C-alpha positions in Angstrom: 17.7 143.5 91.5 21.1 141.4 91.0 20.6 138.6 88.2 21.9 135.4 88.2 24.3 134.0 85.3 22.2 133.4 82.5 20.7 129.8 81.5 19.9 128.2 78.4 15.8 129.9 77.2 14.0 129.8 74.1 12.0 132.8 72.6 8.4 130.4 72.3 7.1 127.1 73.4 4.9 125.5 70.8 1.4 125.4 72.2 -0.7 125.6 69.3 -2.8 122.3 69.1 -2.1 121.3 65.0 1.6 122.1 65.3 1.5 120.1 68.5 -0.4 117.1 67.3 1.1 116.9 64.1 4.7 116.4 66.1 3.1 113.6 68.3 1.4 111.9 65.5 4.1 111.8 63.3 6.3 110.5 66.0 3.6 107.9 66.9 3.3 106.7 63.6 7.1 106.1 63.3 7.2 104.5 66.3 4.0 102.5 65.5 5.5 101.4 61.9 8.6 100.7 63.8 7.0 98.3 66.4 4.9 96.4 63.9 8.1 95.5 61.9 9.6 94.5 65.2 7.1 91.9 65.4 7.0 90.5 62.2 10.5 89.5 62.2 10.6 88.4 65.9 7.9 86.1 65.3 10.3 83.5 64.3 12.6 83.7 67.2 12.9 81.3 70.3 10.3 82.2 73.1 13.4 83.6 75.6 14.6 85.6 72.5 11.5 87.0 71.7 10.8 88.0 75.3 14.4 89.3 75.3 14.0 91.3 72.1 10.6 92.9 73.0 11.8 94.2 76.4 14.5 95.9 74.4 12.2 97.1 71.7 9.7 98.6 74.3 12.8 100.3 75.9 14.0 101.6 72.4 10.5 102.7 71.6 9.9 104.5 75.1 13.2 106.5 74.9 12.3 107.7 71.5 8.9 109.0 72.5 10.0 110.7 75.6 12.6 112.3 73.8 10.3 113.7 71.2 7.4 114.7 74.2 10.8 116.7 75.5 10.9 118.5 72.3 7.8 120.3 72.9 7.5 121.0 76.5 4.9 122.5 78.3 1.4 120.8 79.3 3.0 117.7 77.3 6.1 117.2 79.6 3.9 117.5 82.6 1.5 114.9 81.3 4.5 112.8 80.9 6.0 113.3 84.2 2.4 112.4 85.8 2.0 109.3 84.1 5.5 108.3 85.1 4.3 108.7 88.6 0.9 107.0 88.6 1.3 105.1 85.4 3.0 101.9 86.9 -0.3 99.7 86.9 -1.6 100.8 83.5 2.2 101.2 81.4 5.0 98.7 81.0 8.1 99.1 83.2 10.4 100.0 80.5 7.8 103.1 79.3 7.6 104.3 83.0 11.2 104.2 83.2 11.8 106.3 80.6 9.3 108.7 81.5 10.7 109.1 84.6 14.1 110.7 82.8 11.3 113.7 81.8 12.5 115.9 84.6 11.1 119.3 84.9 12.7 121.3 82.1 15.9 123.6 83.0 15.2 125.6 79.8 13.2 128.9 80.6 11.5 131.2 78.2 13.2 134.3 77.5 12.3 137.2 79.3 10.9 138.9 76.4 8.0 136.5 76.0 7.9 136.4 79.8 7.8 140.0 79.8 4.6 140.3 77.7 2.3 137.8 80.0 3.0 140.0 83.0 1.6 143.2 81.1 -1.2 141.6 79.2 -1.9 139.7 82.9 -1.2 142.8 85.3 -1.4 145.7 82.9 1.7 148.3 82.6 0.3 150.3 85.0 0.6 147.5 87.9 3.8 145.7 86.8 5.4 149.1 86.9 4.8 149.1 90.7 7.4 145.8 90.8 11.1 145.8 90.2 11.1 141.9 88.7 14.6 140.4 87.9 14.5 138.9 84.1 16.4 136.1 85.3 14.2 133.2 86.7 15.0 131.5 89.7 13.1 128.2 88.9 11.9 126.9 85.5 9.7 123.9 85.0 7.4 122.3 82.1 4.2 124.7 83.2 6.0 127.8 83.7 8.8 129.8 85.6 9.3 131.8 88.8 11.2 135.2 89.1 12.1 137.1 92.0 10.4 140.8 92.3 10.9 143.5 94.9 7.6 145.9 95.3 8.5 149.3 94.8 7.0 151.3 97.7 8.0 149.2 100.8 10.3 146.7 99.6 8.8 144.1 99.9 10.6 140.6 98.5 7.9 138.4 96.5 8.3 135.7 93.8 6.1 135.7 90.6 5.2 132.2 89.0 4.5 133.0 85.5 2.5 130.3 83.3 3.7 129.7 79.7 1.5 131.6 77.1 -1.3 129.2 75.8 -0.3 126.4 78.4 -3.5 126.1 80.1 -6.0 126.0 76.8 -3.2 123.1 75.5 -3.9 120.7 78.4 -6.8 118.5 76.9 -5.6 118.5 73.1 -2.2 117.5 74.5 -3.7 114.6 76.9 -5.2 113.1 74.0 -2.4 113.4 71.8 -0.1 111.7 74.4 -2.8 108.7 74.7 -3.1 108.6 71.0 0.7 108.1 70.8 0.9 105.9 73.4 -1.7 103.7 71.3 -0.4 103.9 68.1 3.0 103.1 69.6 1.3 99.9 70.7 3.0 100.7 74.3 -0.4 100.5 76.3 -4.1 98.7 76.1 -6.9 101.0 76.0 -9.6 99.9 78.6 -12.3 101.2 81.1 -9.3 101.3 84.1 -6.9 103.2 81.5 -9.6 105.3 80.7 -10.7 106.1 84.4 -7.3 106.8 84.9 -6.8 109.1 82.1 -9.7 111.1 83.1 -8.0 111.8 86.8 -4.8 112.6 84.8 -6.6 115.5 82.9 -8.4 116.9 85.9 -5.2 116.7 87.7 -3.4 118.7 84.9 -6.7 121.3 85.1 -5.7 121.6 88.5 -2.2 122.2 87.7 -2.8 125.1 85.5 -6.1 126.9 87.6 -3.7 129.3 89.2 -6.5 131.1 90.8 -7.3 127.9 92.5 -4.1 127.4 93.6 -3.8 130.7 95.0 -6.9 129.9 97.2 -5.8 127.1 98.1 -2.6 128.5 99.1 -4.0 131.4 101.3 -6.4 128.1 102.9 -3.4 126.1 103.8 -1.6 129.4 105.4 -5.1 130.2 107.7 -5.2 126.5 108.8 -1.5 126.4 109.5 -1.2 130.0 111.0 -1.4 128.6 114.7 1.3 126.2 114.0 4.9 128.1 114.0 6.9 125.0 112.6 5.4 125.8 109.0 5.8 128.7 106.8 3.1 129.3 104.1 3.7 132.4 101.5 0.9 134.5 101.7 -0.5 135.6 98.2 -0.4 139.0 97.2 -4.3 139.2 95.4 -3.1 142.6 93.5 -0.3 141.1 91.6 -2.0 137.8 90.9 -4.3 136.8 87.9 -5.4 133.3 86.3 -2.1 132.8 84.7 0.5 134.7 87.5 0.9 133.8 91.1 2.5 136.5 93.1 3.2 135.4 96.5 5.9 136.6 99.5 9.2 134.9 99.1 10.6 133.1 101.4 14.0 132.2 102.7 15.4 128.9 102.7 17.5 125.7 101.6 16.7 122.6 100.1 16.2 119.9 101.9 19.2 117.9 100.7 21.3 120.5 101.0 24.7 120.4 103.7 23.3 123.1 105.4 20.3 121.2 106.7 22.3 117.5 106.5 25.0 118.8 109.0 22.3 120.3 111.7 22.1 118.4 114.8 20.2 115.0 114.8 17.5 116.0 117.4 16.6 119.3 115.2 16.6 117.1 112.2 14.5 114.3 114.1 12.1 117.7 114.9 12.0 118.7 111.0 11.2 114.9 110.8 8.2 114.8 112.8 6.6 118.1 111.6 6.6 116.8 108.0 5.1 113.3 109.4 2.1 115.7 111.6 1.6 117.7 108.3 0.9 114.2 106.6 -1.6 113.4 109.2 -3.4 116.7 109.8 -4.0 116.5 106.0 -5.1 112.9 106.2 -6.7 112.4 109.6 -8.5 116.5 110.0 -8.6 118.3 106.6 -9.1 115.5 103.9 -7.1 117.9 101.8 -3.8 116.2 100.5 -0.8 118.0 98.7 -0.2 114.7 96.5 3.2 115.8 94.4 6.6 114.5 96.5 8.5 116.4 94.4 11.2 117.9 97.3 11.1 121.3 95.4 8.0 122.3 96.7 9.8 122.4 100.3 12.3 124.4 101.9 13.8 124.5 105.4 14.4 127.6 107.0 17.4 127.2 109.6 17.4 129.5 112.9 19.5 132.3 113.0 19.8 132.6 109.5 18.8 134.9 106.7 14.8 135.5 107.1 14.2 133.4 110.1 12.3 135.2 113.3 12.4 132.2 115.2 14.8 130.2 117.6 13.9 126.6 115.8 14.0 125.6 112.3 10.8 125.4 110.0 9.6 123.8 106.8 8.9 126.4 104.0 5.8 124.8 101.8 5.9 126.5 98.5 3.5 124.7 95.9 -0.1 123.8 96.2 -1.1 122.9 92.6 -1.8 119.6 93.2 -3.7 119.3 96.5 -6.6 116.8 96.4 -9.5 116.3 98.1 -10.7 113.7 99.2 -14.2 112.4 100.4 -15.2 110.6 103.7 -16.1 107.6 101.3 -12.7 107.0 100.5 -10.9 108.2 103.7 -13.1 106.4 106.2 -12.1 102.8 104.9 -8.2 104.0 104.2 -8.0 105.3 108.1 -10.0 102.1 109.0 -7.0 100.1 107.3 -4.5 102.3 109.5 -6.1 101.9 112.9 -6.0 98.1 112.4 -3.0 98.0 111.4 -1.9 100.0 114.5 -3.7 97.5 116.5 -2.5 94.4 114.7 -6.1 93.7 113.6 -5.5 91.6 110.0 -9.2 91.0 109.4 -10.6 94.4 109.5 -7.1 95.4 107.3 -8.3 93.1 104.8 -12.1 94.3 104.9 -10.4 98.2 104.6 -8.8 96.7 101.5 -11.9 95.1 99.9 -13.7 98.1 100.7 -11.1 100.1 98.9 -11.7 97.6 95.9 -8.1 96.7 95.5 -8.4 93.1 97.4 -11.2 91.2 96.3 -13.3 88.6 98.3 -13.0 85.7 95.9 -8.9 85.9 96.5 -7.8 82.7 98.4 -7.0 83.1 102.3 -3.5 82.9 102.2 -3.1 85.7 99.4 -5.2 88.4 101.5 -3.3 87.3 104.3 -0.2 88.3 102.8 -1.4 91.5 101.1 -2.9 92.4 104.8 0.5 91.7 106.3 2.0 93.8 103.7 -0.3 97.0 104.3 0.5 96.5 108.0 4.3 96.7 107.4 4.1 99.8 105.9 3.3 100.9 109.4 6.4 99.8 111.0 7.8 103.8 112.2 4.3 103.9 113.9 3.2 100.8 115.6 3.0 99.9 119.2 4.8 96.6 118.7 8.5 97.3 118.2 9.9 93.8 118.4 9.6 93.0 114.8 12.0 96.1 113.9 15.3 95.3 112.4 18.2 95.8 114.7 19.7 98.0 112.0 16.3 100.4 112.1 16.8 101.4 116.1 19.3 103.3 117.6 20.7 103.1 120.8 17.8 105.1 122.2 15.3 102.7 120.7 14.5 105.1 118.6 13.3 104.7 114.9 16.0 105.1 112.2 14.0 106.1 109.2 16.7 106.3 106.3 18.7 103.3 107.5 15.4 101.1 107.6 14.8 101.2 103.9 11.5 100.2 104.5 10.1 101.3 101.3 12.4 98.9 99.4 11.7 96.3 102.0 8.0 96.4 101.3 8.5 96.6 97.4 10.3 93.0 97.7 8.0 91.8 100.1 4.8 92.4 97.8 6.8 90.8 94.8 7.9 87.9 96.4 4.4 86.7 97.3 2.0 85.8 95.1 0.1 89.0 95.5 1.1 90.2 92.1 -0.8 87.8 90.2 -4.3 89.0 91.8 -3.3 92.6 92.3 -6.1 94.6 90.6 -5.5 98.5 90.1 -6.9 100.5 93.0 -8.6 103.5 93.1 -6.8 106.3 91.8 -7.3 108.0 95.1 -5.5 105.6 96.8 -2.4 105.7 93.9 -2.4 109.5 94.8 -2.4 108.9 98.7 0.1 106.2 98.5 2.5 108.3 96.4 2.1 111.1 99.3 3.1 108.5 101.7 6.1 107.6 100.2 7.1 110.8 99.7 7.0 111.7 103.3 8.6 108.8 104.5 11.3 109.8 101.9 11.5 113.2 103.2 12.0 111.8 106.8 14.7 109.7 105.9 16.8 112.5 103.4 16.8 114.4 106.8 18.6 111.5 108.3 15.7 111.8 111.4 15.4 109.4 114.4 12.3 109.2 116.2 9.1 106.9 117.0 5.7 107.8 115.3 3.4 105.8 117.6 2.5 108.5 120.4 1.4 111.1 117.0 -0.6 108.6 115.0 -2.2 107.6 118.4 -3.3 111.2 118.7 -4.8 111.7 115.9 -6.6 107.9 115.8 -8.2 108.1 118.9 -8.6 112.1 118.7 -8.3 115.1 116.5 -4.4 115.4 117.1 -5.2 118.9 118.5 -6.5 120.4 121.9 -9.1 122.5 122.5 -7.5 125.6 121.4 -6.3 123.6 117.9 -2.4 123.4 119.3 -1.2 120.3 117.4 -0.3 117.4 120.1 3.1 117.4 119.4 3.6 121.1 119.8 2.4 120.1 123.6 4.6 116.8 124.3 7.7 117.7 122.1 9.6 121.1 122.6 11.2 122.5 119.5 14.7 122.2 120.2 16.9 125.5 119.9 20.1 126.1 118.4 
């Protein structure tokens, strides 16, 4: 196979618990001493200067610690990324901003180390059945991906290989990062933070459980097999183990690529509609949701190009390591809130929020009403009453312009300007993940620059299951995919 230009690589990743704990503890003690010194010298400043210097110190501390985390790679980096996504309710803004800079590492592990993993996992004889490209096509914090070809029939596949020792280091890494945040005085431990930390722990264990990911991938492939708008790779069990996932290689463009951007509006809108319905099926029908909004988990297969056997565009779904299963006890009040928002029933929205434990009956009525209104505004592209749509969010056909609407930012500003922040309590961890998924879906559609109204689709799922008696998605009966 042809190799791409070689990038930066390292010969090993530090996964020994002792050396990682030592590095993190040393960094934490240094940061903690520096913070203590700052607090002692800052005491005599005016209040305004104290606040200003304290924010600057928090930023400096966070940047220092993020730099230390980045050097260790492995699960430490992934933990930092998860904390950046879901820790805004527990961590200072300066810390989450710094953690957001922990992008997936472009540094890969050298082929000799990866080859050893493949030989240990597959065995020399099984590995010999494959021609593996030594250059990775992707490198992240927990592992990297290599293209391969099955020699017997030329089948193209990819091997997702977990870095050695990463799975065993999850618990010690998470404990060390939490301890580092504590001794650096960047977070206050309490029951809510501890509960959230345990959710991160569970999530990390799911992320490194490749057998679980392989089963989930196959499950979603079978659930979507009747929907030709989606492509899910097929897992090859004979080349898959606890630390390696082998699946068919699926061609496609990145969502933000020029090729996708230059598609006609109607085709981009069909892709956006498909992405929205996939979310509805996860939420209303399956109760299992892919909660990672990373665009790297999606590709667009353009009709007529290499790898496409269809006369319409498709969405390729690549990563199922962050799928969450939700119980009816959680989903029922969420769906109640969505239905109430669609129907304009503010009291029912508030009731759902209280059942989900992020609104409280002892709040003032005006705060509850405002919070309920903010929740309802999230459904703007999907509602029956379009009179409140901003002019700039509507095209000449009366269709919603997802990118131009700037809805997520408007909702955030609406919440910030109200009294909600003084009363808002930490939502249940499930809601945090679900909220991130919704924002990810909206952003996906906005990046496609799609323009369509989602009301018919939402109504099909609110008052039915979104499919006909044969399981065909409702949107396929009412919206024909546009041919190129």
